[in-house]
C-alpha positions as CSV (number, residue, x, y, z in Angstrom):
1,X,-11.4,55.1,42.5
2,X,-7.8,54.1,43.2
3,X,-9.0,51.0,45.0
4,X,-10.9,49.9,41.9
5,X,-7.8,50.4,39.7
6,X,-5.7,48.4,42.1
7,X,-8.2,45.6,42.0
8,X,-8.2,45.7,38.2
9,X,-4.5,45.4,38.3
10,X,-4.6,42.4,40.6
11,X,-7.3,40.8,38.5
12,X,-5.2,41.1,35.4
13,X,-2.1,39.6,37.1
14,X,-4.3,36.7,38.4
15,X,-5.7,36.1,35.0
16,X,-2.2,36.1,33.5
17,X,-1.1,33.6,36.2
18,X,-4.0,31.3,35.5
19,X,-3.4,31.5,31.8
20,X,0.2,30.6,32.3
21,X,-0.6,27.6,34.5
22,X,-2.9,26.3,31.8
23,X,-0.6,26.9,28.9
24,X,3.0,25.9,29.5
25,X,5.5,26.1,26.8
26,X,4.6,23.9,23.8
27,X,7.9,23.1,22.0
28,X,6.2,20.2,20.3
29,X,4.0,22.6,18.4
30,X,6.6,25.1,17.3
31,X,6.1,26.4,13.8
32,X,2.3,25.7,13.7
33,X,1.0,29.1,14.6
34,X,-0.6,31.6,12.3
35,X,1.3,34.9,11.6
36,X,4.5,33.9,13.6
37,X,6.1,37.1,12.3
38,X,4.1,39.0,14.9
39,X,6.8,37.9,17.4
40,X,9.6,39.6,15.4
41,X,10.8,42.5,17.6
42,X,11.1,46.1,16.5
43,X,13.0,49.1,17.6
44,X,16.7,49.5,18.4
45,X,16.7,50.3,22.1
46,X,14.6,47.4,23.4
47,X,16.0,44.8,21.1
48,X,19.6,45.7,22.0
49,X,18.6,44.8,25.6
50,X,17.4,41.4,24.4
51,X,13.8,42.3,24.4
52,X,13.8,42.2,28.2
53,X,12.0,45.5,28.7
54,X,8.4,44.5,29.4
55,X,8.7,46.5,32.7
56,X,10.8,49.4,31.4
57,X,9.9,50.0,27.8
58,X,8.4,53.5,27.3
59,X,7.1,55.8,24.6
60,X,6.1,54.8,21.1
61,X,8.5,51.9,21.0
62,X,6.6,50.2,23.9
63,X,3.7,49.4,21.6
64,X,5.4,46.1,20.8
65,X,7.0,45.3,24.1
66,X,4.2,46.5,26.5
67,X,1.5,48.9,25.5
68,X,1.3,50.2,29.1
69,X,4.6,51.9,28.6
70,X,3.3,54.2,25.9
71,X,1.8,56.3,28.6
72,X,5.2,57.1,30.0
73,X,6.2,59.0,26.8
74,X,8.5,61.9,27.7
75,X,7.0,64.1,24.9
76,X,3.4,65.0,24.0
77,X,3.8,63.4,20.6
78,X,6.3,60.9,19.2
79,X,7.1,59.1,16.0
80,X,9.3,56.1,15.2
81,X,10.8,54.6,12.1
82,X,12.5,51.2,12.5
83,X,14.1,48.8,10.0
84,X,15.5,45.4,10.7
85,X,17.6,43.2,8.4
86,X,16.1,39.9,9.4
87,X,17.1,36.4,8.5
88,X,17.0,35.1,4.9
89,X,17.2,38.7,3.4
90,X,13.8,39.6,4.9
91,X,13.2,43.2,5.9
92,X,11.0,44.2,8.8
93,X,9.7,47.8,8.9
94,X,7.9,49.5,11.7
95,X,6.3,52.9,11.7
96,X,4.3,54.5,14.4
97,X,3.1,57.8,15.9
98,X,1.6,58.6,19.3
99,X,0.0,61.6,21.0
100,X,-1.0,62.3,24.6
101,X,-4.3,64.0,25.4
102,X,-4.6,65.5,28.8
103,X,-7.2,63.9,31.0
104,X,-7.7,61.0,28.5
105,X,-4.5,59.1,27.9
106,X,-2.2,58.3,24.9
107,X,-3.2,57.0,21.5
108,X,-0.8,55.4,19.1
109,X,-1.1,54.1,15.5
110,X,1.5,51.7,14.1
111,X,2.1,49.7,11.0
112,X,4.4,46.7,10.8
113,X,5.3,45.0,7.5
114,X,7.7,42.4,6.0
115,X,9.4,42.8,2.7
116,X,10.3,39.3,1.3
117,X,10.8,40.0,-2.4
118,X,9.8,38.0,-5.4
119,X,9.6,34.2,-5.1
120,X,9.5,31.9,-8.2
121,X,6.4,29.9,-8.8
122,X,7.0,26.2,-8.9
123,X,4.6,23.3,-9.7
124,X,4.8,19.5,-9.7
125,X,5.5,19.5,-13.4
126,X,7.9,22.6,-13.2
127,X,9.9,22.2,-10.1
128,X,12.6,24.6,-11.4
129,X,10.0,27.3,-11.9
130,X,7.3,28.3,-14.4
131,X,8.9,31.7,-15.1
132,X,6.3,33.5,-13.0
133,X,6.9,35.0,-9.6
134,X,4.8,36.2,-6.6
135,X,5.4,38.5,-3.7
136,X,4.2,37.6,-0.2
137,X,2.8,40.5,1.7
138,X,2.6,40.4,5.5
139,X,1.5,43.4,7.5
140,X,-0.4,44.5,10.6
141,X,-2.1,47.8,11.6
142,X,-2.3,48.6,15.3
143,X,-4.3,51.1,17.4
144,X,-3.1,51.5,21.0
145,X,-4.6,53.2,24.0
146,X,-2.5,53.7,27.1
147,X,-3.1,55.6,30.3
148,X,-1.3,56.2,33.6
149,X,-3.8,55.7,36.5
150,X,-1.3,57.2,39.0
151,X,2.4,58.3,38.9
152,X,3.2,54.5,39.4
153,X,0.6,52.4,37.5
154,X,-0.2,52.4,33.8
155,X,-2.2,50.1,31.5
156,X,-2.4,49.7,27.8
157,X,-4.2,47.8,25.1
158,X,-3.4,47.3,21.4
159,X,-5.7,46.1,18.7
160,X,-3.9,44.7,15.7
161,X,-5.5,44.0,12.3
162,X,-3.3,41.3,10.7
163,X,-3.1,40.6,7.0
164,X,-1.2,37.9,5.1
165,X,-1.2,37.3,1.3
166,X,0.8,34.5,-0.5
167,X,0.2,34.2,-4.2
168,X,-3.5,33.6,-4.7
169,X,-4.5,32.9,-1.1
170,X,-4.8,35.3,1.8
171,X,-5.8,35.4,5.5
172,X,-6.9,38.2,7.8
173,X,-7.2,38.3,11.5
174,X,-7.3,40.4,14.6
175,X,-5.3,40.2,17.8
176,X,-5.1,42.0,21.1
177,X,-2.2,43.0,23.4
178,X,-2.7,43.9,27.0
179,X,-0.1,45.3,29.4
180,X,0.5,46.7,32.9
181,X,3.5,48.5,34.3
182,X,4.0,49.2,38.0
183,X,6.8,51.6,39.0
184,X,8.6,51.5,42.3
185,X,7.1,48.0,42.9
186,X,6.7,47.0,46.6
187,X,7.8,50.6,47.5
188,X,11.3,49.8,46.3
189,X,12.7,52.9,44.5
190,X,13.8,52.1,41.0
191,X,12.2,48.6,40.9
192,X,9.5,48.2,38.2
193,X,7.2,45.4,37.3
194,X,5.7,44.7,33.9
195,X,3.1,42.2,32.6
196,X,2.1,41.8,29.0
197,X,-0.3,39.4,27.2
198,X,0.2,39.5,23.4
199,X,-1.6,38.2,20.3
200,X,-4.8,37.1,21.9
201,X,-7.5,36.5,19.2
202,X,-9.4,34.1,17.0
203,X,-7.7,31.6,14.8
204,X,-6.8,32.6,11.2
205,X,-7.6,30.6,8.0
206,X,-6.4,31.0,4.5
207,X,-8.8,31.3,1.6
208,X,-8.7,32.3,-2.1
209,X,-8.5,31.0,-5.6
210,X,-5.2,29.3,-5.0
211,X,-7.0,26.6,-3.1
212,X,-9.1,25.6,-6.2
213,X,-8.0,22.3,-7.7
214,X,-9.1,20.1,-10.6
215,X,-9.8,16.5,-9.9
216,X,-11.7,13.4,-10.9
217,X,-14.3,11.9,-8.7
218,X,-13.9,8.1,-8.5
219,X,-16.6,5.7,-9.6
220,X,-18.7,8.4,-11.4
221,X,-19.2,8.7,-15.1
222,X,-18.5,12.4,-15.3
223,X,-15.6,14.6,-16.5
224,X,-13.1,16.1,-14.1
225,X,-14.3,19.1,-12.2
226,X,-13.0,21.8,-9.9
227,X,-13.2,21.7,-6.2
228,X,-11.9,23.9,-3.4
229,X,-9.7,22.8,-0.5
230,X,-10.5,24.1,3.0
231,X,-7.3,25.3,4.7
232,X,-6.8,24.4,8.4
233,X,-7.3,27.1,11.0
234,X,-4.3,28.1,13.1
235,X,-3.9,30.0,16.4
236,X,-2.1,33.3,16.8
237,X,1.3,33.0,18.6
238,X,0.1,34.1,22.0
239,X,2.7,35.0,24.6
240,X,2.7,36.1,28.3
241,X,5.6,38.1,29.6
242,X,6.4,38.8,33.2
243,X,9.4,41.0,34.0
244,X,11.3,43.3,36.3
245,X,13.5,46.2,35.8
246,X,15.8,48.1,38.1
247,X,17.4,51.6,37.8
248,X,20.8,51.7,39.5
249,X,22.3,55.2,39.8
250,X,26.1,55.5,39.4
251,X,26.5,59.3,39.8
252,X,24.7,62.5,38.9
253,X,25.1,62.0,35.2
254,X,24.9,58.3,34.7
255,X,23.0,55.2,35.7
256,X,22.4,51.6,34.6
257,X,19.1,50.0,33.8
258,X,18.8,46.2,34.4
259,X,15.9,44.1,33.0
260,X,14.8,40.5,32.8
261,X,11.7,38.7,31.7
262,X,10.1,35.3,31.5
263,X,8.1,34.6,28.4
264,X,5.6,31.8,28.0
265,X,4.4,30.9,24.5
266,X,1.4,28.9,23.6
267,X,3.0,27.2,20.6
268,X,6.7,27.2,21.3
269,X,9.3,26.8,24.1
270,X,9.4,29.3,27.0
271,X,12.1,32.0,26.8
272,X,14.2,33.9,29.3
273,X,15.6,37.4,28.4
274,X,18.2,39.5,30.2
275,X,19.3,43.1,29.4
276,X,21.3,46.0,30.6
277,X,21.6,49.6,29.5
278,X,24.3,52.2,30.5
279,X,23.0,55.8,30.3
280,X,25.2,58.9,30.3
281,X,23.5,62.3,30.7
282,X,20.4,60.9,29.0
283,X,22.2,61.4,25.7
284,X,24.4,58.4,25.1
285,X,23.5,54.7,25.6
286,X,25.3,51.4,25.5
287,X,23.2,48.2,25.7
288,X,23.5,44.5,25.8
289,X,21.3,41.4,26.3
290,X,20.9,37.7,26.0
291,X,18.0,35.4,25.0
292,X,17.7,31.7,25.8
293,X,15.1,29.0,25.9
294,X,14.7,25.9,28.0
295,X,15.7,24.0,24.9
296,X,18.4,26.4,23.7
297,X,21.0,23.6,23.7
298,X,19.4,22.2,20.5
299,X,19.0,23.8,17.1
300,X,15.4,24.8,17.5
301,X,16.4,28.2,19.0
302,X,18.6,30.3,16.9
303,X,18.9,33.7,18.7
304,X,21.5,34.6,21.4
305,X,23.4,37.7,22.4
306,X,22.3,41.3,21.5
307,X,24.3,44.5,21.6
308,X,23.6,48.1,20.7
309,X,24.1,51.8,21.2
310,X,22.1,55.0,20.9
311,X,22.3,58.8,21.0
312,X,19.7,61.4,22.0
313,X,19.9,65.1,21.2
314,X,17.4,68.0,21.6
315,X,17.1,70.6,18.9
316,X,14.9,73.6,19.9
317,X,12.3,71.3,21.6
318,X,12.6,68.4,19.1
319,X,14.0,65.2,20.6
320,X,16.0,63.2,18.1
321,X,17.1,59.6,19.0
322,X,19.0,57.2,16.9
323,X,19.4,53.6,18.1
324,X,21.2,50.6,16.6
325,X,20.9,46.9,17.7
326,X,22.7,43.7,16.7
327,X,21.3,40.2,17.4
328,X,23.3,37.1,16.9
329,X,21.7,34.2,15.0
330,X,22.8,30.7,14.3
331,X,22.8,29.4,10.6
332,X,21.8,32.9,9.3
333,X,23.4,36.3,9.1
334,X,23.0,38.4,12.3
335,X,20.1,40.8,12.6
336,X,20.7,44.5,12.4
337,X,18.1,47.1,13.5
338,X,18.2,50.8,12.9
339,X,15.6,53.1,14.4
340,X,14.9,56.8,14.6
341,X,12.6,58.4,17.1
342,X,11.3,62.0,17.1
343,X,9.6,63.6,20.1
344,X,7.9,67.0,20.1
């Protein structure tokens, strides 16, 4: 049985490699994907490390970074509440719960949503606004299954139902995330490997009454009539991440976690992410990270350094964790993330 599982792992890695070779970074198509907000990170711990934790993310927060890490939850059940102050006064909220079932694995349910606020309706004849407003609504509902095959190998898969609504048009889609984590890789103690493939699914297309227009057909003796535009289809922002993490002990009470990943995107430039975390007595954490892309010297990439801290306390069997993360951004205010995790 173990041999089959190892072969499955090798097959996934080979598939990821072939996918990467066929889809190098596409900076010339940046901004053309459907639901690009799916790539907005969540959670304070992992973002403070620059999002470099594909090999070392664990528990409920790992749903976004690598669903294989959900299996390494330290508690039977977990919950997370995360809020980000994103660019342009956009709020990003993430809520999730997970539970481990002996002999089966771990299941998690998550909801991610964006709060954008009211936007004034403008037209060709009323460029300053008609007096009406609309509220865009972007959200995703995820179901994750994760399981540890052995004490070193885990896998995970997430199914996300994606919904977008802008005024009188909307679009719905489905995407899948797959992940593998391998602890003590190559029999090196403390060295972990992680691979994740995210947002794999069919193209999305907008539809709705907002696409109905009134027009006149040339060369026909008939009054103007209504017709409906057909919106173009767009791909999900698929990414592949390959990363390593290393746990470096300092003394009996403290250690440092180092992490790095390479991220390939199908519709944007490739990215590199680095992160570090200082852990004292598993109760106090200081973190830092940095993101860069192959074209980070131009204005197309706006994110840079990340910092953060966290505390963990146990109250009669209830684990309480509070994490904060800061991410620098060009042209906009910096991002701030606050998250609370409960384990029981």
